LUMLO-947237 format. One record per residue (C-alpha): residue number from 0; residue in three letters; y, z, x. Coordinates in nm, 3 decimals. Each point is the difference from the previous one (the first is absolute). Example, Ala and Ser with C-alpha at 12.3 -4.5 7.8 and 13.67 -1.06 7.14 Angstrom:
BEGIN
resi,resn,north,up,east
0,ALA,-0.450,0.780,1.230;
1,SER,0.344,-0.066,0.137;
! end
This chain:
BEGIN
resi,resn,north,up,east
0,MET,0.000,0.000,0.000;
1,LYS,0.343,-0.091,0.137;
2,ILE,0.228,0.304,0.033;
3,ARG,0.375,-0.056,0.009;
4,THR,0.202,0.158,0.283;
5,ILE,0.278,0.243,-0.081;
6,GLY,0.253,-0.267,0.092;
7,ASN,-0.159,-0.258,-0.230;
8,TRP,-0.027,0.258,-0.278;
9,LEU,0.369,0.092,0.032;
10,ALA,0.094,-0.369,0.006;
11,ALA,-0.179,-0.050,-0.333;
12,VAL,0.201,0.278,-0.169;
13,PRO,0.326,-0.116,-0.159;
14,PHE,0.305,0.161,0.162;
15,ALA,0.161,0.273,-0.205;
16,ALA,0.278,0.242,0.072;
17,ALA,-0.101,0.357,0.069;
18,PRO,-0.010,0.203,-0.322;
19,LEU,0.264,0.255,-0.064;
20,GLN,-0.088,0.358,0.078;
21,GLY,-0.204,0.157,-0.283;
22,GLN,-0.115,-0.337,-0.137;
23,THR,-0.367,-0.053,0.074;
24,VAL,-0.307,-0.188,-0.123;
25,LYS,-0.346,0.126,0.098;
26,ILE,-0.327,-0.191,-0.069;
27,SER,-0.330,0.175,-0.053;
28,PRO,-0.269,-0.045,0.127;
29,GLY,0.084,-0.106,0.351;
30,TYR,-0.220,-0.216,0.222;
31,THR,-0.317,-0.084,-0.193;
32,SER,-0.301,-0.232,0.038;
33,ILE,-0.151,-0.167,-0.307;
34,GLY,-0.248,-0.279,-0.067;
35,VAL,0.072,-0.354,-0.114;
36,ASN,0.086,-0.026,-0.373;
37,ALA,0.025,0.381,-0.013;
38,THR,0.295,0.177,-0.163;
39,LEU,0.216,0.288,0.121;
40,GLN,0.265,0.190,-0.197;
41,TYR,0.327,0.065,0.190;
42,THR,0.276,0.234,-0.111;
43,ALA,0.358,0.022,0.124;
44,THR,0.203,0.324,0.006;
45,VAL,0.373,-0.081,-0.028;
46,THR,0.272,0.248,0.099;
47,GLY,0.378,-0.039,-0.050;
48,LEU,-0.010,-0.334,-0.185;
49,THR,0.072,-0.077,-0.362;
50,PRO,-0.196,-0.151,-0.155;
51,ALA,-0.296,0.139,0.191;
52,THR,-0.190,-0.330,-0.012;
53,VAL,-0.140,-0.224,0.272;
54,THR,-0.090,-0.364,0.045;
55,TRP,-0.349,-0.046,0.148;
56,LYS,-0.058,-0.269,0.262;
57,VAL,-0.296,-0.121,0.203;
58,ASN,0.100,-0.145,0.340;
59,SER,0.361,-0.020,-0.130;
60,ILE,-0.114,-0.201,-0.307;
61,THR,0.088,0.163,-0.332;
62,GLY,-0.328,0.051,-0.187;
63,GLY,-0.196,-0.150,0.291;
64,ASN,-0.220,-0.310,-0.010;
65,SER,-0.365,-0.108,0.025;
66,THR,0.007,-0.008,0.380;
67,TYR,0.109,0.360,0.062;
68,GLY,-0.085,0.153,-0.336;
69,THR,0.206,0.080,-0.306;
70,ILE,0.175,0.314,-0.124;
71,THR,0.118,0.085,-0.350;
72,THR,0.334,0.151,-0.093;
73,GLY,-0.191,0.326,-0.039;
74,GLY,-0.123,-0.010,0.362;
75,LEU,-0.363,-0.109,-0.060;
76,TYR,-0.099,-0.211,0.300;
77,LYS,-0.295,-0.243,-0.008;
78,ALA,-0.130,-0.125,0.335;
79,PRO,-0.054,-0.375,0.056;
80,ALA,-0.342,-0.161,-0.032;
81,THR,0.000,-0.091,0.370;
82,ILE,0.136,0.191,0.298;
83,PRO,0.331,-0.156,0.117;
84,ALA,0.071,-0.085,0.363;
85,ASN,0.307,0.225,0.012;
86,GLY,0.039,0.364,-0.095;
87,ILE,0.112,0.117,-0.343;
88,THR,0.299,0.223,-0.078;
89,ILE,0.094,0.168,-0.328;
90,THR,0.374,0.053,-0.057;
91,ALA,0.172,0.212,-0.265;
92,LEU,0.371,-0.102,-0.023;
93,GLY,0.238,0.240,-0.176;
94,SER,0.238,-0.096,-0.280;
95,ASP,0.291,-0.025,0.246;
96,ASN,-0.190,-0.285,0.178;
97,LYS,0.052,0.189,0.329;
98,THR,-0.224,0.303,0.003;
99,PHE,-0.371,-0.077,0.053;
100,ASP,-0.330,0.116,0.142;
101,ILE,-0.284,-0.206,0.152;
102,VAL,-0.369,0.079,0.048;
103,TYR,-0.278,-0.204,0.152;
104,VAL,-0.324,-0.081,-0.186;
105,ASN,-0.311,-0.120,0.177;
106,VAL,-0.222,-0.238,-0.198;
107,ALA,-0.350,-0.011,0.143;
108,PRO,-0.345,-0.116,-0.114;
109,VAL,-0.233,0.251,-0.161;
110,GLY,-0.288,0.116,0.215;
111,PRO,-0.362,-0.105,-0.063;
112,ALA,-0.200,0.139,-0.292;
113,ILE,-0.317,0.208,0.028;
114,THR,-0.301,-0.116,-0.202;
115,ALA,-0.261,0.268,0.077;
116,THR,-0.083,0.307,0.207;
117,ASN,-0.327,0.117,0.149;
118,PRO,-0.094,0.261,-0.094;
119,ALA,0.126,-0.081,-0.345;
120,SER,0.185,0.258,-0.208;
121,PRO,-0.061,0.294,-0.014;
122,ILE,0.037,0.059,0.375;
123,PRO,-0.114,0.339,0.139;
124,THR,0.286,0.236,0.091;
125,GLY,0.066,0.110,0.357;
126,SER,-0.013,-0.231,0.302;
127,TYR,-0.088,-0.351,-0.107;
128,THR,-0.065,-0.347,0.138;
129,VAL,0.057,-0.279,-0.252;
130,THR,-0.047,-0.375,0.031;
131,ILE,0.270,-0.193,-0.189;
132,SER,-0.059,-0.355,-0.124;
133,GLY,0.263,-0.259,-0.092;
134,THR,0.161,-0.317,0.138;
135,GLY,0.290,-0.079,0.231;
136,PHE,-0.027,0.304,0.227;
137,ALA,0.201,-0.068,0.320;
138,THR,-0.023,0.145,0.348;
139,TYR,0.177,0.338,0.012;
140,ALA,-0.036,0.045,-0.376;
141,GLU,0.055,0.358,-0.113;
142,VAL,-0.157,0.200,-0.283;
143,MET,0.163,0.281,-0.195;
144,GLU,-0.189,0.252,-0.214;
145,SER,0.212,0.190,-0.253;
146,GLY,0.318,-0.066,0.198;
147,VAL,-0.148,0.094,0.343;
148,VAL,-0.072,-0.268,0.263;
149,ILE,-0.355,0.046,0.129;
150,SER,-0.201,-0.130,0.295;
151,THR,-0.078,-0.368,-0.056;
152,THR,-0.231,-0.242,0.182;
153,VAL,0.028,-0.371,-0.087;
154,VAL,-0.354,-0.141,-0.002;
155,ASN,0.100,-0.345,-0.124;
156,SER,0.230,-0.162,-0.258;
157,THR,-0.214,0.134,-0.287;
158,THR,-0.111,0.341,0.132;
159,LEU,0.178,0.315,0.115;
160,LYS,-0.156,0.329,0.106;
161,VAL,0.208,0.316,-0.050;
162,GLN,-0.043,0.367,0.078;
163,GLY,0.181,0.291,-0.157;
164,TYR,-0.022,0.338,-0.163;
165,HIS,0.038,0.083,-0.369;
166,GLY,-0.033,0.361,-0.107;
167,PRO,0.025,0.061,-0.376;
168,ALA,-0.203,-0.202,-0.248;
169,GLY,0.195,-0.236,-0.225;
170,PRO,0.156,-0.346,-0.023;
171,SER,0.149,-0.182,0.300;
172,SER,0.070,-0.355,0.116;
173,PHE,-0.012,-0.227,0.306;
174,GLN,0.267,-0.261,0.092;
175,VAL,0.012,-0.261,0.279;
176,MET,0.308,-0.128,0.186;
177,ASN,0.000,-0.292,0.243;
178,PRO,0.275,-0.028,0.263;
179,GLY,0.310,-0.140,-0.174;
180,THR,-0.121,0.078,-0.353;
181,LEU,0.045,0.276,-0.251;
182,TRP,-0.285,0.227,-0.101;
183,GLY,-0.250,-0.182,-0.218;
184,PRO,-0.099,0.111,-0.351;
185,PRO,-0.178,0.337,-0.019;
186,PHE,-0.379,0.004,-0.037;
187,ASN,-0.083,0.309,-0.203;
188,VAL,-0.295,0.217,0.100;
189,THR,-0.125,0.348,-0.076;
190,PHE,-0.102,0.267,0.250;
191,ALA,-0.270,0.241,-0.114;
192,THR,-0.166,0.303,0.154;
193,ALA,-0.356,-0.044,0.121;
194,GLY,-0.262,0.058,-0.268;
195,PRO,-0.274,-0.181,-0.190;
196,PRO,0.005,-0.377,0.053;
197,PRO,0.184,-0.195,-0.269;
198,PRO,-0.205,-0.173,-0.271;
199,GLN,-0.176,-0.314,0.121;
200,THR,0.178,-0.322,-0.100;
201,ILE,-0.106,-0.364,-0.004;
202,SER,0.201,-0.320,0.016;
203,PRO,0.015,-0.214,-0.199;
204,VAL,-0.105,0.200,-0.306;
205,THR,-0.065,-0.320,-0.199;
206,ALA,-0.090,-0.349,0.115;
207,SER,-0.111,-0.334,-0.145;
208,VAL,-0.262,-0.173,0.216;
209,ASN,-0.181,-0.331,-0.041;
210,LEU,-0.378,0.007,-0.004;
211,GLY,-0.122,-0.007,0.362;
212,ALA,0.350,0.063,0.142;
213,THR,0.115,0.298,0.211;
214,GLN,0.265,0.271,-0.039;
215,GLN,0.113,0.252,0.262;
216,PHE,0.037,0.360,-0.118;
217,THR,0.154,0.284,0.204;
218,SER,-0.027,0.378,-0.025;
219,SER,0.138,0.234,0.267;
220,GLY,-0.282,0.177,0.188;
221,ALA,-0.273,-0.155,-0.219;
222,THR,-0.351,0.088,0.119;
223,GLY,-0.197,-0.196,-0.261;
224,TRP,0.031,-0.293,-0.242;
225,SER,-0.202,-0.109,-0.305;
226,ALA,0.020,-0.262,-0.279;
227,THR,-0.183,-0.017,-0.334;
228,ALA,-0.060,-0.373,0.058;
229,GLY,0.044,-0.225,0.301;
230,THR,0.018,0.147,0.353;
231,ILE,0.258,0.187,0.209;
232,SER,0.012,0.058,0.374;
233,SER,0.068,0.324,0.188;
234,ASN,0.364,-0.103,0.048;
235,GLY,0.058,-0.075,-0.373;
236,LEU,-0.052,-0.377,-0.012;
237,PHE,-0.141,-0.073,-0.346;
238,THR,-0.202,-0.314,-0.082;
239,ALA,-0.031,-0.084,-0.371;
240,PRO,-0.341,-0.093,-0.149;
241,SER,-0.078,-0.368,-0.048;
242,THR,-0.088,0.037,-0.369;
243,MET,0.200,0.168,-0.273;
244,PRO,-0.129,0.343,-0.111;
245,ALA,-0.007,0.084,-0.368;
246,SER,0.331,0.191,-0.007;
247,GLY,0.196,-0.225,0.238;
248,LYS,0.140,0.313,0.169;
249,LEU,-0.126,0.228,0.277;
250,THR,0.107,0.308,0.197;
251,VAL,0.065,0.037,0.372;
252,LYS,-0.006,0.358,0.128;
253,ALA,0.130,0.149,0.328;
254,THR,-0.113,0.341,0.130;
255,GLY,0.206,0.196,0.254;
256,PRO,0.140,0.341,0.093;
257,GLY,0.199,0.013,-0.323;
258,GLY,-0.300,-0.067,-0.227;
259,THR,-0.054,-0.338,-0.167;
260,ALA,0.230,-0.272,-0.136;
261,SER,-0.095,-0.296,-0.220;
262,ALA,0.132,-0.350,-0.059;
263,ILE,-0.078,-0.234,-0.290;
264,VAL,-0.092,-0.360,0.082;
265,THR,0.022,-0.271,-0.264;
266,LEU,-0.228,-0.290,0.085;
267,ILE,0.122,-0.352,-0.060;
268,ASN,-0.230,-0.296,-0.043;
269,PRO,0.157,-0.289,0.193;
270,ASN,-0.198,-0.240,-0.220;
271,PRO,0.034,0.157,-0.346;
272,GLN,-0.159,-0.123,-0.319;
273,THR,0.213,-0.271,-0.161;
274,ILE,0.025,-0.149,-0.348;
275,ALA,0.129,-0.338,-0.112;
276,PRO,0.225,-0.054,-0.175;
277,ALA,0.187,0.325,0.075;
278,SER,0.217,-0.040,-0.312;
279,VAL,-0.019,-0.215,-0.310;
280,LEU,0.188,-0.060,-0.326;
281,LEU,-0.228,-0.026,-0.307;
282,ASN,0.024,-0.033,-0.376;
283,LEU,-0.178,0.260,-0.210;
284,GLY,-0.368,-0.090,-0.035;
285,ALA,0.015,-0.260,0.281;
286,THR,-0.240,-0.008,0.298;
287,GLN,0.049,-0.007,0.378;
288,GLN,-0.256,-0.039,0.279;
289,PHE,0.042,0.247,0.290;
290,SER,-0.183,-0.017,0.333;
291,SER,-0.065,0.246,0.284;
292,SER,-0.236,-0.046,0.296;
293,GLY,-0.314,0.212,-0.032;
294,ALA,0.118,0.167,-0.322;
295,THR,-0.247,0.255,-0.135;
296,GLY,0.193,0.120,-0.306;
297,TRP,0.287,-0.096,-0.233;
298,ALA,0.211,0.206,-0.243;
299,ALA,0.306,-0.047,-0.224;
300,VAL,0.214,0.262,-0.173;
301,TYR,0.055,-0.175,-0.336;
302,GLY,-0.173,-0.336,0.006;
303,SER,-0.360,-0.076,0.095;
304,ILE,-0.151,-0.164,0.308;
305,THR,-0.347,-0.132,0.082;
306,THR,-0.205,0.070,0.311;
307,ALA,0.108,-0.345,0.121;
308,GLY,0.371,0.092,-0.026;
309,LEU,0.085,-0.189,-0.324;
310,TYR,0.278,0.205,-0.164;
311,THR,0.090,-0.010,-0.371;
312,ALA,0.341,0.142,-0.098;
313,PRO,0.014,0.254,-0.287;
314,ALA,0.074,-0.126,-0.351;
315,SER,0.293,0.240,-0.050;
316,LEU,0.282,0.080,0.238;
317,PRO,-0.024,0.345,0.165;
318,ALA,0.313,0.211,0.024;
319,SER,0.038,-0.081,0.371;
320,GLY,-0.013,-0.374,-0.065;
321,SER,-0.235,-0.042,0.296;
322,ASP,-0.359,0.049,0.115;
323,THR,-0.168,0.070,0.335;
324,VAL,-0.317,-0.161,0.132;
325,THR,-0.189,0.190,0.273;
326,VAL,-0.274,-0.137,0.225;
327,THR,-0.235,0.203,0.222;
328,GLY,-0.162,-0.150,0.308;
329,PRO,-0.124,0.072,0.352;
330,ASN,0.356,0.050,0.129;
331,GLY,0.121,0.235,-0.271;
332,THR,0.191,-0.091,-0.316;
333,ALA,0.275,-0.243,-0.093;
334,THR,0.210,-0.037,-0.315;
335,ALA,0.171,-0.285,-0.180;
336,ALA,0.293,0.036,-0.243;
337,VAL,-0.027,-0.176,-0.335;
338,THR,0.329,-0.045,-0.187;
339,LEU,-0.079,-0.055,-0.367;
340,ILE,0.219,-0.239,-0.198;
341,PRO,0.100,0.176,-0.323;
342,PRO,-0.053,-0.182,-0.331;
343,THR,0.298,-0.151,-0.176;
344,PRO,0.083,0.219,-0.304;
345,MET,0.004,-0.174,-0.339;
346,ILE,0.171,0.155,-0.304;
347,THR,-0.125,-0.096,-0.348;
348,GLY,0.176,0.267,-0.201;
349,VAL,0.196,0.326,-0.002;
350,GLY,-0.082,0.251,-0.270;
351,PRO,0.102,0.032,-0.260;
352,SER,0.112,-0.349,-0.114;
353,ASN,0.159,-0.091,0.335;
354,GLN,0.285,0.233,-0.087;
355,LEU,0.135,0.304,0.187;
356,PRO,0.218,0.271,-0.148;
357,LEU,0.349,0.037,0.135;
358,GLY,0.022,0.291,0.243;
359,ILE,-0.314,0.188,0.106;
360,PHE,-0.319,-0.201,-0.048;
361,SER,-0.367,-0.006,0.096;
362,ALA,-0.196,-0.318,-0.070;
363,SER,-0.347,-0.133,0.076;
364,VAL,-0.014,-0.341,0.167;
365,MET,-0.281,-0.240,-0.089;
366,GLY,-0.125,-0.270,0.235;
367,SER,-0.196,-0.024,0.324;
368,GLY,0.033,0.058,0.376;
369,PHE,0.131,0.355,-0.037;
370,GLY,-0.085,0.295,0.224;
371,ALA,0.124,0.326,0.145;
372,GLN,0.223,-0.199,0.236;
373,THR,0.177,-0.191,-0.278;
374,THR,0.376,0.053,-0.031;
375,ALA,0.235,-0.103,-0.283;
376,GLN,0.359,-0.118,-0.039;
377,LEU,0.199,-0.059,-0.318;
378,ASN,0.289,-0.241,0.061;
379,GLY,-0.022,0.093,0.370;
380,THR,0.001,0.379,-0.058;
381,PRO,-0.315,0.178,0.129;
382,PHE,-0.196,0.220,-0.240;
383,THR,-0.285,0.248,0.031;
384,THR,-0.355,-0.129,-0.039;
385,SER,-0.333,0.176,-0.042;
386,TYR,-0.344,-0.156,-0.003;
387,THR,-0.268,0.207,-0.172;
388,GLY,-0.324,-0.114,-0.155;
389,GLY,0.086,-0.364,0.052;
390,ILE,0.329,0.034,-0.194;
391,LEU,0.339,-0.057,0.162;
392,THR,0.284,0.207,-0.148;
393,VAL,0.366,-0.071,0.076;
394,SER,0.254,0.274,-0.076;
395,GLY,0.361,0.087,0.067;
396,PHE,0.349,-0.026,-0.148;
397,TYR,0.175,-0.325,-0.087;
398,GLY,0.340,0.011,-0.167;
399,HIS,0.078,-0.367,-0.080;
400,SER,-0.118,-0.149,-0.328;
401,GLY,-0.107,-0.360,-0.026;
402,PRO,-0.255,-0.228,0.172;
403,ALA,-0.123,0.107,0.344;
404,ASN,-0.252,-0.136,0.250;
405,LEU,-0.290,0.218,0.115;
406,VAL,-0.150,-0.091,0.341;
407,LEU,-0.307,0.164,0.157;
408,SER,-0.074,-0.017,0.372;
409,ASN,-0.298,0.064,0.228;
410,GLY,0.181,0.020,0.331;
411,SER,0.144,-0.345,0.071;
412,VAL,-0.175,-0.160,-0.300;
413,SER,0.188,0.014,-0.333;
414,SER,-0.069,-0.102,-0.358;
415,GLN,0.200,-0.247,-0.201;
416,PRO,0.287,0.168,-0.188;
417,PHE,-0.111,0.122,-0.345;
418,SER,0.271,0.024,-0.264;
419,VAL,0.022,0.321,-0.204;
420,GLN,0.253,0.119,-0.253;
421,VAL,0.178,0.326,0.083;
422,GLY,0.133,0.174,-0.307;
423,VAL,0.019,-0.149,-0.349;
424,PRO,0.030,-0.381,-0.020;
425,ASN,0.280,-0.130,-0.224;
426,ALA,0.114,0.358,-0.062;
427,LEU,0.249,0.053,-0.286;
428,VAL,0.171,0.281,0.191;
429,SER,0.006,0.094,0.367;
430,SER,-0.217,0.272,0.147;
431,ALA,0.305,0.219,0.065;
432,ALA,0.128,-0.045,-0.357;
433,ALA,-0.342,0.082,-0.147;
434,ARG,-0.023,0.322,0.200;
435,ARG,0.354,0.104,-0.090;
436,PHE,-0.074,-0.067,-0.367;
437,LEU,-0.315,0.214,0.008;
438,GLU,0.191,0.282,0.171;
439,GLN,0.230,0.000,-0.306;
440,ALA,-0.246,-0.074,-0.284;
441,ALA,-0.308,0.178,0.139;
442,PHE,-0.099,0.265,0.251;
443,GLY,-0.003,-0.228,0.302;
444,ALA,-0.171,-0.326,0.090;
445,THR,-0.352,-0.053,0.129;
446,PRO,-0.066,-0.335,0.173;
447,SER,-0.194,-0.125,-0.301;
448,ASP,0.274,0.116,-0.244;
449,ALA,0.268,-0.181,0.202;
450,THR,-0.211,-0.317,0.016;
451,HIS,-0.053,0.014,-0.378;
452,VAL,0.375,0.029,-0.067;
453,GLN,0.070,-0.290,0.237;
454,THR,-0.252,-0.210,-0.190;
455,ILE,0.108,0.067,-0.363;
456,GLY,0.365,0.108,0.035;
457,PHE,0.199,0.299,-0.127;
458,GLN,-0.003,-0.072,-0.375;
459,ALA,-0.371,-0.078,-0.018;
460,TRP,-0.075,0.326,0.178;
461,ILE,0.217,0.194,-0.249;
462,ASN,-0.178,-0.175,-0.289;
463,GLU,-0.336,0.104,0.147;
464,GLN,0.118,0.359,0.024;
465,PHE,0.121,0.000,-0.364;
466,ALA,-0.339,-0.131,-0.111;
467,MET,-0.201,0.263,0.188;
468,PRO,-0.164,0.276,-0.209;
469,GLN,0.086,0.363,0.064;
470,TYR,-0.202,0.144,0.288;
471,SER,0.171,0.335,0.047;
472,ASN,-0.156,0.307,-0.159;
473,TYR,0.140,0.353,0.022;
474,SER,-0.242,0.159,-0.250;
475,SER,-0.158,0.192,0.288;
476,LEU,0.317,0.212,0.015;
477,ALA,-0.028,0.123,-0.363;
478,GLY,0.024,0.376,-0.015;
479,GLN,0.088,0.024,0.368;
480,SER,0.320,0.076,0.187;
481,GLN,0.217,-0.279,0.125;
482,GLY,-0.109,0.073,0.360;
483,GLY,-0.258,-0.284,-0.006;
484,MET,0.241,-0.256,-0.142;
485,PRO,0.130,-0.138,0.337;
486,GLN,-0.351,-0.061,0.132;
487,VAL,-0.112,-0.185,-0.314;
488,PHE,0.317,-0.209,-0.007;
489,LEU,-0.038,-0.089,0.369;
490,ALA,-0.360,-0.108,-0.056;
491,ASN,0.109,-0.224,-0.289;
492,ALA,0.288,-0.149,0.200;
493,VAL,-0.216,-0.079,0.302;
494,THR,-0.324,-0.120,-0.162;
495,ASN,0.080,-0.149,-0.343;
496,PRO,0.084,-0.371,-0.031;
497,ASP,0.275,0.052,-0.263;
498,GLN,0.255,0.057,0.276;
499,LEU,0.306,-0.094,-0.207;
500,ARG,-0.090,0.259,-0.267;
501,GLN,-0.047,0.266,0.270;
502,LYS,0.336,-0.085,0.163;
503,VAL,0.183,0.013,-0.337;
504,ALA,-0.167,0.334,-0.081;
505,PHE,0.117,0.133,0.333;
506,ALA,0.355,-0.120,-0.065;
507,LEU,0.009,0.159,-0.350;
508,SER,-0.134,0.327,0.141;
509,GLN,0.318,0.021,0.207;
510,ILE,0.208,-0.018,-0.325;
511,PHE,-0.202,0.190,-0.264;
512,VAL,-0.134,0.337,0.111;
513,VAL,-0.280,0.158,-0.209;
514,SER,-0.210,0.310,0.045;
515,PHE,-0.345,0.123,-0.090;
516,GLN,0.133,0.355,-0.039;
517,VAL,0.111,0.169,-0.327;
518,THR,0.269,0.257,0.062;
519,VAL,-0.062,0.366,-0.087;
520,HIS,0.301,-0.003,-0.229;
521,VAL,-0.145,-0.274,-0.219;
522,LEU,-0.338,0.173,-0.020;
523,GLN,0.156,0.333,-0.105;
524,LYS,0.213,-0.168,-0.267;
525,SER,-0.308,-0.169,-0.142;
526,ARG,-0.180,0.335,-0.029;
527,ARG,0.289,0.162,-0.199;
528,ARG,-0.012,-0.282,-0.251;
529,ASN,-0.372,0.053,-0.051;
530,LEU,0.065,0.364,-0.072;
! end
């Protein structure tokens, strides 16, 4: 790294008059070393200036640049991505543009990283000798453990051997620094007091291996190896069997001072069983020939398949819309996906009379090609469908009277639009008018009552009501108190068809008030007369 001389450094600083006594700017921290692309927060303490603000510069450039690094108005410096040829200065210029302070920052590469230690963590406490592995170790590299530089021997560019002493048990870390670099990233370890050996471990703990192929396993201090299938050497080199066992998985076990450790091996057949075609699109009830070398068995989830691989699709569409064909052979199993083409729905009628009531409705649809997957739309609005016992029911709420088109769909396949009448055709009055009329002339409107009024009109409905016989009967209240009168009247008003008579009776009851009771005064007067 090129270091500027004091003369060069002073030449790079813009000339400024000496600050007045008592006016100072002080930068903190002072000289610092950081890595490339690293950040460092600077602060400036201003005395005797108002306002007490500063302008930050890098190598006399306000805000800095990509070559020497940048600094924010708040003093956050970010080092450049590459180390510049010249040194780097940080300047804080006071608000009087005269008073300033300058510090030097050293940008250096980060030291090499450690990838492993031997022994691995935990390391016994006390005096220790540890082999450190990594890359890029230079001659005269140094190692620090928990902030203390320890004795280091450079074996080669990938191996260091260190000696030190660590007393108390607990976490620690190693770092490496090459000449001209910063300390590398910490490699965390744990120191533990001597005791029982740690549990035995194995690496890798899972592996996928082709039949007949090899896989190296490791386990620190292992004294024995075994495998439930295949073979394994004394140094952990596993060789998979040449034929697939029943489960397709096996266990490799290492035995050592810490007990045993196991790894699971999944065997892969490099020449697996195949099936052709691997996917097919079929109509319901159609056939497809599948083939597979050496096949010993065939199966299908919904359709049927012969021992020769001739598949017949099911007659009805399953909820998934697909089927799976499975073949068994000398190299395991293979599957093929069958996408079933749904039937085209056909509507022949909507009950009753191809007419739907205005508002909430539930109607059975007649036709063919229906199933649990069938959906419905009325004039483009989706509605709820249910398919039970071979009957498709469409239900929901539709608030527009007049002709409408019902369309059923099985996925991407749709029926031809089927015209239905919503509400009363050629109605004499609107649905809203019929309901308002029944609110006035009766005790509310049921859907069928409103439809009837729409069909025959107001006057015809009144004529029907005039012609109705009397249904109400209050004889059950004879000899009783008037307490039961409201219940009987409510039952008549809700259940009897002569709604106009009930509404008029209710209106008159608000004008003429009668009572079942005979006053005591009248009874006493009657007794005197009899005397």
